[in-house]
C-alpha angles and dihedrals in degrees: 000000000000123000127240092277093052091046091050092050090049090052091051091049092049091049091051089057092051097047097081092051092047091048093051094044126223135259091248090061094052118117089194142343126242129191117217114201126186127198119205102244113158094326092232093139098030095119094042091053092046088055092050092050091050092047092055096036090238125155116210136188113242121204109203132203134165093259128160112258133211088256091063095250129094128268094243097041119121088257089072095048095103092050093053093042089055092052090049090052089052091058103248123152125243137202139174121272091183123269102258097030092234129159123250100223111174144340120259135192119292094029094294126140131210107239119197115206128213092259090058096255121127135217136172121244127198123209093273092050092048089053090050090051089057097040098051094072087047092055093043094048090053089051091053100041110013089243126104121221121262114258091266134108140179125205114230107262088008088271115149139157131209092254091050094050092047093051093046092050091049090058094046107265125125117206119238118201125173138246120261089243089045093065096103094191099231090145095053121100109273095218091062096033109034118196093250091056093049092047093049092047093051094048091049098049111030115108141178113302097017120145113221123207131201137141137245087234139351126207100207107046113093097197104041119226096206096094088055089069085080097063091033095056092039093052094045092050090048088056090055101263120143126203127226138172122253108271114240093234 
């Protein structure tokens, strides 16, 4: 049997093993669970947001599209491979945000859907083409990272139609919207919706089970909201909320 000194050292060692778990909290101590989701956007604050998530030990669900970034390339180009590989290694979840980041406008005859592209032009997609629009980011993400996307998708702007949802479900993708309180407002004009106002609103209205939505970068907002994810997540965790990724089913 060990003496008092050995027993004391063993106690210290055991406590050191428990500290990370105690610091991160446990599911049993959660007063509610929130789901942070992040759409690609222009990727301007991608690294900043990754740092915030790591700081707070939060896992998010990323929805990826081949969008133009502030660097002049595209979000799923080879130049972003290291970024996405790092997020995969951290254990985040990933879904499709369509390939061209178009808007599903309205249903047409024969199961087709009018799809408005970023340049303002419109085309009509049938069910097979809708499926291809969702699968292309999946294929590309696997090429970049070795990991396929989860069977999840989000329509740009959250805009869907019955035909679109039916086609997406038929090819294995479940749509993920967001809660009203979860709209963090990072695409709203900052002069009318200052960061402090958006932060206060989110903290006052978010509740258990809500899905939050923000972007890795927005072209239009002058005062970016992304850095406010730090105090937002910190305050929510201090209130007893835990964060989880969107389940695949």
